[in-house]
matplotlib code that plots the C-alpha trace (Angstrom):
import matplotlib.pyplot as plt

x = [-32.7, -32.0, -34.6, -36.1, -36.4, -33.1, -30.5, -27.5, -25.7, -22.3, -22.4, -25.2, -24.9, -26.4, -26.2, -25.1, -29.0, -27.4, -25.8, -28.9, -30.9, -28.2, -28.5, -32.4, -32.0, -29.3, -27.0, -23.0, -22.6, -18.3, -16.3, -19.4, -21.9, -25.4, -26.6, -30.1, -30.2, -29.4, -32.3, -30.7, -29.3, -25.5, -23.0, -19.2, -16.2, -13.6, -13.3, -15.5, -19.2, -21.1, -24.7, -27.1, -30.1, -32.4, -34.7, -31.9, -31.5, -33.5, -32.1, -36.1, -35.0, -38.7, -38.8, -35.6, -36.0, -39.7, -38.0, -34.6, -37.5, -39.2, -35.7, -35.1, -33.0, -32.9, -30.1, -27.5, -23.9, -23.9, -21.6, -21.8, -21.4, -17.7, -17.7, -17.7, -14.7, -13.4, -9.5, -8.7, -9.8, -7.1, -6.0, -8.4, -11.2, -11.2, -11.2, -14.2, -16.0, -15.6, -16.6, -20.1, -20.4, -19.7, -21.6, -24.6, -23.8, -23.6, -26.9, -29.0, -26.9, -28.2, -32.0, -32.3, -33.0, -29.9, -31.1, -28.5, -24.5, -23.0, -19.1, -17.4, -15.2, -11.6, -9.6, -7.0, -5.0, -3.4, -2.2, -3.0, -5.8, -6.9, -6.4, -8.2, -11.5, -10.8, -10.4, -13.5, -15.4, -15.1, -14.5, -17.5, -19.5, -19.5, -18.9, -16.4, -16.7, -15.2, -15.3, -12.4, -11.6, -9.4, -7.2, -6.4, -5.9, -3.8, -1.6, -2.6, -3.3, 0.2, 1.9, 3.6, 1.6, -2.1, -0.6, 0.0, -4.1, -4.9, -2.7, -4.0, -7.8, -7.2, -5.1, -8.7, -10.3, -12.4, -14.0, -13.0, -14.6, -13.2, -15.0, -14.0, -13.0, -14.6, -12.4, -9.4, -9.6, -6.8, -7.0, -9.6, -8.0, -9.2, -12.2, -14.3, -16.4, -19.3, -19.2, -16.3, -15.1, -18.0, -18.3, -13.9, -13.0, -14.6, -13.4, -9.7, -9.7, -11.0, -8.6, -5.5, -6.9, -6.7, -3.2, -1.7, -3.3, -1.1, 1.9, 1.5, 2.3, -1.0, -3.0, 0.5, 0.8, -3.2, -4.5, -7.4, -8.6, -11.7, -11.8, -14.5, -14.7, -17.1, -17.5, -16.5, -12.5, -12.8, -10.3, -8.6, -9.7, -9.8, -6.2, -4.4, -1.9, -0.1, 0.6, 1.4, 3.6, 6.1, 5.9, 7.4, 10.2, 11.1, 9.1, 9.7, 8.3, 10.4, 7.5, 4.9, 4.8, 3.3, 2.3, -0.5, -3.5, -2.9, -4.1, -7.8, -9.4, -8.1, -11.0, -14.7, -16.4, -19.6, -21.5, -21.9, -20.2, -23.5, -22.7, -22.9, -20.5, -18.2, -19.7, -18.8, -15.3, -15.7, -17.0, -14.5, -12.0, -12.5, -15.5, -18.6, -17.9, -16.0, -19.1, -21.7, -24.7, -23.9, -27.0, -25.4, -28.7, -30.4, -28.1, -28.1, -25.8, -27.8, -29.0, -31.3, -34.6, -34.3, -31.6, -29.2, -31.0, -33.0, -30.3, -28.2, -31.5, -31.7, -28.9, -28.6, -24.6, -25.5, -27.1, -29.6, -27.3, -24.3, -27.6, -27.8, -23.9, -24.2, -27.2, -27.3, -24.2, -20.8, -22.0, -23.3, -20.7, -18.1, -19.9, -20.6, -16.9, -15.9, -18.1, -17.2, -13.2, -13.4, -15.4, -12.6, -10.1, -10.9, -12.0, -10.7, -8.2, -6.0, -2.6, -1.3, 2.1, 4.5, 2.0, 4.6, 6.7, 3.9, 3.2, 2.2, 2.5, 0.2, -0.2, 0.4]
y = [-3.6, -7.2, -9.0, -12.4, -14.9, -13.4, -15.4, -17.3, -20.2, -21.0, -24.7, -27.1, -30.5, -32.1, -35.8, -35.6, -36.9, -39.8, -40.8, -40.1, -42.6, -44.9, -45.6, -45.6, -48.3, -50.4, -49.8, -48.6, -45.0, -44.7, -46.5, -46.9, -50.0, -49.6, -51.7, -51.8, -54.3, -52.4, -50.7, -47.4, -47.8, -47.7, -46.7, -49.0, -48.0, -50.7, -50.6, -47.7, -47.7, -44.7, -44.1, -43.3, -42.4, -41.8, -39.2, -36.6, -36.5, -33.5, -33.5, -31.9, -28.1, -26.9, -28.8, -28.2, -24.5, -24.6, -26.5, -23.7, -20.6, -22.1, -21.9, -18.5, -18.9, -17.7, -18.7, -21.5, -23.2, -26.5, -29.3, -33.3, -35.0, -35.4, -39.3, -38.5, -36.0, -39.0, -38.3, -41.8, -42.3, -43.1, -40.3, -40.5, -42.2, -39.4, -36.8, -38.6, -38.4, -35.0, -33.7, -35.6, -34.2, -30.6, -31.1, -31.6, -28.7, -26.6, -27.9, -27.4, -23.9, -23.2, -24.4, -22.6, -19.0, -17.9, -19.8, -22.8, -22.0, -25.4, -25.7, -27.5, -31.1, -31.0, -34.5, -33.0, -36.1, -35.3, -32.0, -32.4, -33.8, -31.1, -28.6, -30.0, -30.0, -26.6, -25.5, -27.0, -26.1, -22.3, -22.0, -24.4, -25.3, -21.6, -22.5, -20.4, -21.4, -24.9, -27.3, -29.1, -31.3, -30.3, -32.8, -34.6, -38.4, -37.5, -34.8, -31.8, -28.5, -26.9, -30.4, -28.6, -30.6, -29.4, -25.9, -25.8, -26.9, -24.2, -22.0, -21.9, -21.8, -18.6, -17.6, -18.1, -16.2, -18.7, -19.1, -22.2, -23.0, -25.9, -29.2, -31.6, -34.6, -37.7, -41.1, -39.9, -37.5, -36.5, -38.9, -41.2, -43.9, -42.7, -41.2, -44.1, -43.4, -41.2, -39.9, -37.9, -39.0, -35.8, -33.9, -33.9, -34.9, -32.4, -29.1, -30.9, -30.8, -27.3, -25.9, -28.2, -27.0, -23.4, -23.7, -25.4, -22.8, -20.0, -21.8, -22.8, -19.0, -18.9, -16.5, -13.9, -14.4, -14.3, -11.6, -11.2, -15.0, -16.0, -19.2, -20.1, -22.7, -25.0, -25.4, -22.0, -22.8, -25.3, -24.7, -22.3, -19.2, -20.3, -22.2, -19.3, -17.9, -21.4, -21.0, -17.3, -18.2, -20.5, -17.9, -15.8, -18.1, -18.5, -21.8, -21.7, -17.7, -17.3, -18.7, -16.0, -12.4, -11.6, -13.2, -16.3, -14.4, -11.7, -14.1, -14.8, -12.2, -13.7, -16.1, -16.4, -18.9, -20.7, -20.0, -23.5, -23.4, -24.5, -22.3, -18.6, -17.7, -19.7, -17.4, -14.4, -15.3, -15.9, -12.9, -11.0, -12.6, -12.2, -9.4, -9.5, -9.1, -12.9, -15.1, -16.3, -18.6, -22.6, -24.8, -28.7, -29.0, -31.7, -33.5, -33.0, -30.0, -27.6, -25.8, -27.5, -27.0, -23.5, -23.2, -21.3, -18.6, -17.8, -18.9, -15.7, -13.5, -13.8, -13.6, -10.3, -9.1, -8.7, -5.5, -5.5, -4.5, -7.1, -9.8, -8.6, -8.8, -12.4, -13.8, -12.3, -9.8, -11.3, -14.9, -12.9, -10.9, -14.3, -15.4, -12.5, -11.6, -14.7, -14.8, -11.4, -12.3, -15.4, -13.8, -10.7, -13.2, -14.1, -17.3, -18.1, -20.7, -22.1, -23.8, -27.4, -26.7, -24.1, -23.9, -24.9, -27.4, -29.6, -30.5, -34.1, -34.9, -37.7, -38.0, -41.4]
z = [-57.9, -57.6, -60.2, -59.7, -61.8, -63.9, -62.9, -65.2, -63.8, -64.6, -63.4, -64.9, -66.5, -69.5, -71.0, -74.7, -76.3, -78.7, -75.3, -73.1, -76.5, -75.7, -72.6, -72.8, -75.3, -73.3, -76.3, -76.2, -77.1, -77.9, -75.3, -72.6, -72.1, -71.0, -68.2, -67.3, -65.1, -62.2, -59.8, -61.4, -65.3, -65.1, -67.6, -68.3, -69.7, -69.1, -65.2, -64.6, -64.1, -62.8, -62.3, -65.6, -64.0, -67.0, -65.2, -64.5, -68.7, -69.1, -72.7, -73.6, -74.1, -73.9, -70.5, -69.4, -70.0, -68.1, -64.9, -65.2, -65.3, -62.4, -60.4, -61.7, -64.5, -67.5, -69.0, -68.4, -68.7, -68.8, -68.9, -69.4, -65.8, -64.9, -64.8, -68.8, -69.4, -71.4, -70.3, -69.7, -73.3, -76.5, -78.2, -81.4, -79.5, -77.2, -80.5, -81.7, -78.7, -77.3, -81.5, -81.0, -77.4, -78.5, -81.9, -79.6, -77.0, -79.7, -81.2, -77.9, -77.8, -81.2, -80.6, -77.2, -78.0, -76.3, -72.5, -73.1, -73.3, -74.2, -72.3, -74.7, -74.1, -75.3, -75.0, -72.4, -72.4, -76.2, -76.8, -80.8, -80.6, -78.2, -80.4, -83.3, -81.4, -80.1, -83.6, -85.3, -81.5, -81.9, -85.4, -86.9, -84.1, -82.1, -78.4, -76.8, -73.5, -72.1, -69.3, -67.7, -64.7, -62.0, -63.6, -66.2, -65.1, -62.2, -63.8, -61.9, -64.1, -63.7, -65.8, -68.5, -71.2, -70.5, -69.7, -73.4, -74.2, -71.5, -73.3, -76.6, -75.3, -73.3, -76.4, -78.5, -75.8, -74.9, -71.3, -69.2, -66.4, -64.1, -61.7, -59.4, -61.2, -60.2, -60.9, -60.4, -57.1, -54.8, -51.8, -53.4, -51.1, -48.0, -48.9, -49.6, -46.4, -45.8, -48.9, -48.3, -52.2, -52.6, -49.0, -49.0, -52.6, -54.8, -52.2, -52.3, -55.6, -56.8, -54.4, -55.6, -59.5, -58.9, -56.8, -59.5, -62.3, -60.0, -60.4, -64.2, -65.2, -66.9, -65.1, -65.9, -69.2, -69.5, -67.3, -68.7, -68.6, -67.7, -65.6, -63.1, -60.5, -59.2, -55.5, -54.3, -54.9, -52.6, -49.6, -51.4, -50.5, -46.8, -47.1, -49.1, -46.5, -46.5, -50.0, -49.3, -46.2, -49.1, -51.3, -48.6, -47.6, -51.3, -52.0, -56.0, -55.3, -59.5, -60.7, -60.0, -60.5, -57.1, -53.9, -54.5, -52.7, -54.7, -58.0, -56.0, -58.1, -61.2, -61.0, -60.7, -58.5, -57.8, -54.9, -54.0, -51.1, -48.4, -45.6, -44.9, -43.4, -46.1, -48.5, -46.8, -46.4, -50.2, -51.3, -48.8, -50.4, -53.9, -54.1, -55.4, -58.9, -59.1, -57.5, -59.7, -59.0, -59.1, -59.0, -60.4, -62.2, -62.6, -60.0, -55.6, -55.4, -55.3, -51.9, -50.3, -50.4, -51.4, -54.7, -54.8, -56.6, -53.6, -50.9, -52.2, -52.5, -48.8, -47.9, -45.2, -45.5, -49.5, -51.0, -53.6, -56.3, -55.1, -55.0, -58.8, -59.7, -58.2, -59.5, -63.1, -64.0, -63.1, -65.3, -67.9, -68.6, -68.0, -71.1, -73.0, -72.7, -73.9, -76.6, -77.7, -77.7, -79.4, -81.9, -82.1, -82.6, -86.4, -86.9, -83.2, -85.1, -83.1, -84.4, -84.0, -85.2, -83.7, -80.2, -77.6, -76.9, -75.7, -79.5, -79.9, -76.2, -74.3, -70.8, -69.8]

ax = plt.figure().add_subplot(projection="3d")
ax.plot(x, y, z, "-o")
ax.set_aspect("equal")
plt.show()
């Protein structure tokens, strides 16, 4: 029977607490300067800037847990906001930044009483730095899931330099949650008006990321990989037929063990598609057991007025059992499975040396 108030959220955001403190004080933190002169505080790093609304930081765990409980959420997996990936930073600076972010996430995870899972951050622009951060995160900090962008400074997720890192994440048993990039989204030159950067750019990025992972070969080498994509996988569940068409015509078909549509069920997908018919299609394509709650908390991507948990609970095409799977069971199994896999892999440590041809490579 569906149990309201027991939801697990695989898509929320968290400001590192030292970062939040620095913004409030107008101080620098790592590469980011704080600008308090605007109506909404902003952070600036080089030629990139982003809003930093202090009312959305939500870094007090007790207050956050109460807010989440009011939404029906008892457990969440949280990543830093997407404009804080830091993929543009030099390798050494990015490594130090990711270590500090992960330490904060791990501290929140340990102090939360089970209500908070930190989605660690990796410097994907540099292979060796990423593996050092991964080693430290899983062995010393107790993290077992990581957030990644849909591209790394315009390199798709099938780029060999990126694949070499993701392979080690999966080899460690850790889970991956994918979220659309902001600064380097596809089509950014043509999505500058009407909020197309978000409404068009996000699903465009999500679908491209999953298509890239399918063709990367990772899913053939790691068939039990735990990978979740935010925003319902973007256009891919709808447009998978075109990938199948080119596969059947022999376009790069030698890269895959089976047709592209057979890989759809290898991923998990959050429910943030904002349309009942799109949700129906997603469930028909991938199965109820592959769909999870996502809320975008504390930002504005949740289902308006009622929230994702209630939206799923009100779907007439889902049975009570299926609602319970989407709201709670699927995400809990995703996270708990990763935690067990990391624990079962020994110390969870990967090896920088001898871990593939991408060793020592830096994107850019």
